N, C-alpha and C positions, 0 to 999 in steps of 0.2 A: 504494500500500500504506500502511496505517495501522497503526502499532504504538504502544502506550502502556504506560508503566511504572507499576505501582502498588506500594505497599509490601506486604510479605508478609502483614501482619496484616489487610489490607483484604479484605472479602468480595467474592465474584464479582458481587454485585448492583451495586456501584459501577462496575465496568468495563462492565457491560451498559447502565447509564444513559448512559455516555459514548458508546457506539455509537448509542444512540437519538437523542442530541443532534446527531449528524453529519447532513449533508445527503446521505443515501444513498438508493438506490432502495428501495422497499418490498419486504421479504422475503416470499416465499411460504411458506418453511419455516424454522424456527429449530431447528437441531440442537445440543443442549447436554447437558452432564452434570448430575448431581444437584445440583451446587452452584448451578445457576440455577433450581431448582424453587421458584418463588414464584407466588402468585396474581397479583401485579401484572404480572409478565412474561407469564404465560399470558393474562391478560385483554387486555393491550396487543396481543399478537400476534393474538388472535381479533378484536379491534376493527379491526385493520388488514387483515383478510382472510387472515391467515397461519395456519399450523398449527404449534403448538409440539410438537417431538418431544424431550421431556425426560423421562427416567425419574423416577419419584416417589421421594421420601425415605421412609424407613420410617415416620415418624410421620404421614404424610398419610392421612386417613381416606377421602377420596373419590379413588379411583384410576381413571384413564382409560387404556385400552390405548394403547400407542404402536406405530407401524409399525416393526417390527424391521429390515426391509430398508432403510428410510431411515436409521435410527439406525446401521446398520452403516457408512454412509458417513463417520461421525465418525472411524473408524479412519484415514482419509486425513489428517486434521488431526493426530491423535496421532503418526502416522508422520513427518509433517513436523517436529514438535517433537523427535522422537527423532533425526532427522538433524541438527537444529540442536545438540542436546546432545552429539553426537559430537565437536563442536569443543571442545577443552579450554578455550580462553579463554572461551567462552560459559558452559560448565557451571560453571566455578569463579569466574567474574566477576572477572577481573583488573583490569578498568577501575575507576578510582576515582570517576569522576563518572557521573551518569545519562545525560548527553548523549553521552559517548563510548561508553557501553555500548549506547545506543539506535542510535548510528551503526554500531556493529559488527553489531547485529542486522540492520540494513538491508543491510549488505554480505553477510552470510550468506544473507539472503533472495534477493538478486540471484544469488549463486553457485548456490543451489539451483534458481533459475529457469533459469539457463543450462544446468545439467545436465539439467533436464527438457526443454528445447528441443532439446538436442543428441542426445537418444535417439530 
């Protein structure tokens, strides 16, 4: 599992660039929210043979339809973050340093993973 902390004022594009720099398998589908709607991300996905499933921002003139059934899978990710936020320490960020906060995120992820495996 890979988790990365970014400052709150940083756009979503920066975190997407970090994912592309990793040595990961080529994605067939990229499911993301409107914050990732950019021509560069869409072009890179298309060049790699993948399909971007990203809703368009209001200002975009050229709109392509997205597959609603695939985009509905994004709710799984949102529900995971909701379960993480149910932990008070994570939601209020009691940790002083980024390293300890990231370590706690890893512990929470393992805890959710064990819950998933035990059901």
